[in-house]
C-alpha positions in Angstrom: -0.1 0.2 0.0 1.3 3.3 -1.0 -0.5 5.4 1.2 -1.6 7.7 -2.0 -5.3 8.6 -2.1 -7.2 7.7 -5.0 -9.1 10.5 -7.0 -12.4 11.9 -5.6 -15.2 11.5 -8.3 -17.7 14.7 -8.9 -20.8 13.7 -7.3 -23.8 13.5 -9.9 -27.4 13.2 -10.0 -27.3 9.7 -9.7 -25.8 10.2 -5.9 -28.6 10.4 -3.3 -28.6 11.9 -0.1 -28.4 9.0 2.8 -30.7 10.9 4.9 -33.5 11.9 2.8 -32.8 10.9 -0.7 -32.5 14.1 -2.4 -29.5 14.7 -4.8 -26.1 14.6 -2.9 -24.1 17.6 -2.9 -21.9 16.2 0.2 -19.7 13.5 0.5 -18.1 12.8 3.8 -15.3 9.7 3.3 -14.9 8.6 7.0 -11.2 7.6 8.1 -12.4 4.1 9.2 -13.5 3.5 5.5 -16.6 4.3 3.6 -18.5 7.4 2.8 -22.0 9.3 3.8 -23.6 11.3 1.3 -25.8 14.2 2.1 -28.0 17.1 0.4 -26.7 20.5 1.1 -29.3 21.0 4.1 -28.5 17.7 5.9 -24.8 18.2 5.1 -24.8 21.5 6.8 -26.1 19.8 9.6 -23.6 17.2 10.2 -20.4 18.7 8.6 -18.6 19.9 11.7 -19.3 16.7 13.4 -18.0 15.0 10.7 -15.1 17.4 10.3 -14.5 16.7 14.2 -14.4 12.9 13.4 -11.7 13.2 10.8 -13.6 12.8 7.9 -12.7 14.4 4.4 -15.5 16.6 3.1 -15.9 17.1 -0.5 -18.8 20.0 -0.8 -20.1 20.6 -4.2 -22.9 22.8 -2.7 -21.9 25.8 -4.6 -23.1 24.0 -7.6 -26.8 24.7 -6.5 -26.2 28.7 -7.2 -24.3 28.2 -10.4 -25.8 29.5 -13.4 -26.1 27.2 -16.5 -23.7 28.2 -19.3 -26.3 28.3 -22.0 -29.9 29.4 -20.5 -32.5 28.1 -22.1 -34.4 30.4 -24.7 -38.0 31.2 -23.4 -39.0 32.0 -27.0 -42.2 29.8 -28.1 
């Protein structure tokens, strides 16, 4: 074992919150192995405690406020 971490894959629409089933935007990788996925709401509730326990946090919740690069045309 080299100790190198595997690259972290981005979260997709298929990743769901372990708490409520909504789309996950936060991944907490636990130091003992395994991971937890959270929506932004539940992630904010648990992120501080998870960090205290040594979890590695990937927070993609900023994607919620991004504007798409190509906005749909509203002409009909």
